[in-house]
C-alpha positions in Angstrom: 0.0 0.3 -0.3 2.8 2.6 -0.7 2.8 2.8 -4.6 2.0 6.3 -5.0 -0.8 6.2 -7.2 -2.8 4.3 -4.3 -2.4 7.3 -1.9 -4.1 9.6 -4.3 -7.6 10.2 -4.5 -8.2 10.1 -8.1 -11.8 11.5 -7.7 -10.1 15.0 -6.9 -8.6 15.0 -10.2 -9.4 18.0 -12.5 -11.2 16.8 -15.7 -9.2 19.5 -18.1 -5.6 19.1 -16.3 -6.1 16.3 -14.8 -2.5 14.5 -16.4 -0.8 17.4 -15.2 -2.2 17.8 -11.6 -1.8 14.2 -11.2 1.7 13.9 -11.9 2.6 16.8 -9.7 0.5 15.1 -7.0 2.3 11.7 -7.8 5.8 13.3 -6.9 4.6 14.3 -3.7 4.0 10.8 -2.7 7.1 9.3 -4.1 9.6 7.9 -1.9 13.4 9.5 -2.7 15.7 7.4 -0.3 16.8 3.8 -0.2 16.8 1.8 2.9 19.4 -0.4 3.8 18.0 -3.3 6.0 20.6 -5.3 8.3 19.0 -8.7 9.4 21.1 -10.2 12.3 20.6 -13.7 14.0 21.2 -13.9 17.3 24.1 -15.4 18.8 24.5 -19.0 20.3 22.3 -19.3 23.8 21.9 -22.0 26.1 19.6 -24.7 24.6 18.8 -26.4 27.8 16.6 -23.2 29.3 13.3 -23.9 29.9 11.9 -20.6 29.9 13.0 -17.6 27.7 14.8 -16.1 30.7 16.9 -19.1 31.2 18.0 -19.1 27.4 20.9 -16.6 27.5 23.8 -16.5 25.7 26.6 -19.2 25.8 30.5 -17.4 26.4 31.0 -18.3 22.8 27.9 -16.2 21.7 28.8 -13.5 23.5 32.2 -13.4 21.4 29.9 -13.8 18.3 28.0 -10.5 19.1 31.4 -9.0 19.8 32.4 -9.8 16.4 29.3 -8.9 14.6 29.1 -5.5 16.4 32.8 -4.8 15.4 31.8 -6.1 11.9 28.9 -3.4 11.7 31.1 -0.6 13.0 33.5 -1.2 10.5 31.5 -0.6 7.6 31.1 3.0 8.6 27.7 3.7 8.2 25.4 5.9 10.0 23.0 3.5 12.0 19.8 5.1 12.3 18.3 2.5 15.0 18.6 -1.1 16.1 15.1 -2.8 16.4 15.5 -6.3 18.2 13.0 -8.7 19.1 12.3 -9.0 23.0 13.5 -12.9 23.6 16.3 -12.6 26.0 19.0 -14.3 23.2 18.1 -11.5 20.8 18.2 -8.7 23.6 21.8 -9.8 24.8 23.2 -9.9 21.3 21.7 -6.1 20.8 23.1 -5.0 23.9 26.8 -6.3 23.2 26.4 -5.0 19.3 25.4 -1.5 20.5 28.2 -1.2 22.5 30.1 -0.9 19.4 27.5 1.7 17.8 27.3 4.4 20.4 24.5 6.7 20.2 22.2 4.2 17.9 18.6 3.7 19.6 17.5 0.6 20.3 13.9 -0.2 20.1 12.6 -3.7 21.4 9.4 -5.4 20.0 7.3 -8.5 20.4 6.4 -9.0 16.6 9.9 -10.3 15.8 10.2 -12.9 18.6 11.0 -16.7 17.2 8.0 -18.8 15.9 6.6 -20.8 13.2 5.9 -18.5 10.1 4.3 -20.9 7.6 4.4 -24.4 7.0 7.6 -25.3 5.1 7.3 -27.1 1.6 8.9 -29.7 1.1 7.9 -30.3 5.3 10.7 -31.6 7.3 10.7 -34.9 10.0 12.6 -33.3 12.4 10.4 -30.1 13.0 6.3 -30.2 13.1 4.9 -27.7 15.3 1.2 -27.8 16.2 -0.9 -26.5 13.2 -2.3 -23.7 15.6 1.3 -22.4 15.7 1.6 -21.4 12.1 -1.7 -19.4 12.8 -0.5 -17.5 15.8 3.2 -17.1 14.7 2.4 -16.6 11.3 0.2 -13.8 11.5 2.3 -12.1 13.8 5.6 -12.5 11.6 3.6 -11.5 8.5 2.4 -8.3 10.5 6.3 -7.9 11.3 7.2 -8.0 7.5 4.5 -5.6 6.2 5.4 -3.0 9.3 9.2 -2.8 8.6 10.0 -4.1 5.3 8.9 -1.2 2.8 10.3 1.4 0.8 11.3 4.7 2.7 8.5 7.3 3.7 8.0 9.8 1.1 9.6 12.5 3.2 12.7 10.8 4.1 15.3 12.7 2.4 18.6 10.6 2.8 19.3 7.0 2.8 18.9 5.0 6.1 20.7 2.1 7.6 18.7 -0.1 10.2 19.8 -2.8 12.1 16.9 -5.6 13.3 18.5 -8.4 15.7 15.9 -11.2 15.4 15.5 -14.9 15.0 16.5 -17.4 11.7 12.7 -18.3 11.0 11.6 -14.7 11.2 14.6 -13.6 8.7 14.5 -16.7 6.5 10.3 -15.6 6.0 11.2 -11.9 5.4 14.1 -12.9 2.8 11.5 -15.1 1.1 8.6 -12.2 1.5 10.9 -9.4 0.4 12.1 -11.0 -2.5 8.9 -12.2 -3.7 9.9 -15.9 -3.5 7.2 -18.7 -2.4 7.5 -18.0 1.5 6.9 -21.9 2.1 10.9 -22.4 0.9 11.8 -20.2 4.1 13.3 -23.8 5.7 15.6 -23.9 2.9 17.6 -21.1 4.0 20.5 -21.6 6.5 21.9 -18.9 8.6 24.6 -19.0 11.2 24.8 -17.4 14.8 25.5 -13.4 14.6 25.4 -13.6 10.8 24.4 -10.8 8.7 21.8 -10.6 6.2 21.4 -7.3 4.1 18.4 -6.4 2.3 18.1 -2.9 0.1 14.9 -1.3 -0.6 14.9 1.0 -3.3 12.5 4.2 -3.8 10.4 2.4 -6.5 10.3 -0.7 -4.4 12.8 -2.8 -5.6 14.5 -5.1 -3.6 17.7 -6.6 -3.6 19.7 -9.1 -1.5 23.2 -8.0 -0.9 24.3 -10.6 1.8 22.6 -13.9 2.9 23.8 -14.9 6.4 27.2 -13.7 6.2 29.7 -14.6 8.9 33.2 -14.2 6.9 34.2 -12.0 9.6 34.4 -14.9 12.1 36.9 -17.3 12.4 36.0 -20.7 11.6 36.5 -22.0 15.0 33.6 -19.3 16.2 30.8 -20.1 13.5 28.0 -22.2 14.7 24.5 -22.5 13.6 22.4 -23.6 16.7 
């Protein structure tokens, strides 16, 4: 719902000067800036924790977050904000990353929490959540996609660089939706802990995937995919 033409009430068009008037009004609604979206998967965490608060980062996970933070800082970009999942492992990853990006505001959201976005095709034998989970999580993760992944607002003058710290399932689903690939294929993608996925959204709405799950900045013995 961000196509400029969809934002104009065509009934107000003047019959004689409609073409010229429409063109000038369209310019008012056209995006001018490019959005750079950096999707970060949280670092390795304690899989034995029963509740979310117990699923804290492991010592290796904390190292991974440090490496990711350094990598993001080394890009020399002016990041606008860090939006992160409210789950413990994502919050802790964000706290470590943000030390390398002083002054960048952090925003927590439940929309980016981990879940089952849509039933995968082909199905897998080792992961079969209840059908109701797809309905509950799927609606929420789709809402996250629609809320966060879109072209820049027409009022935005300069390109923006935003970081989203969340989870593998969420990132994989968002990538498929953003590229207009069948979202049921999300489970065919694999993401390492602390990896960086870079989406670019142009003013005309076109999306490009610059990197998917990059961990080339980590030593091989620090890479995990739990």
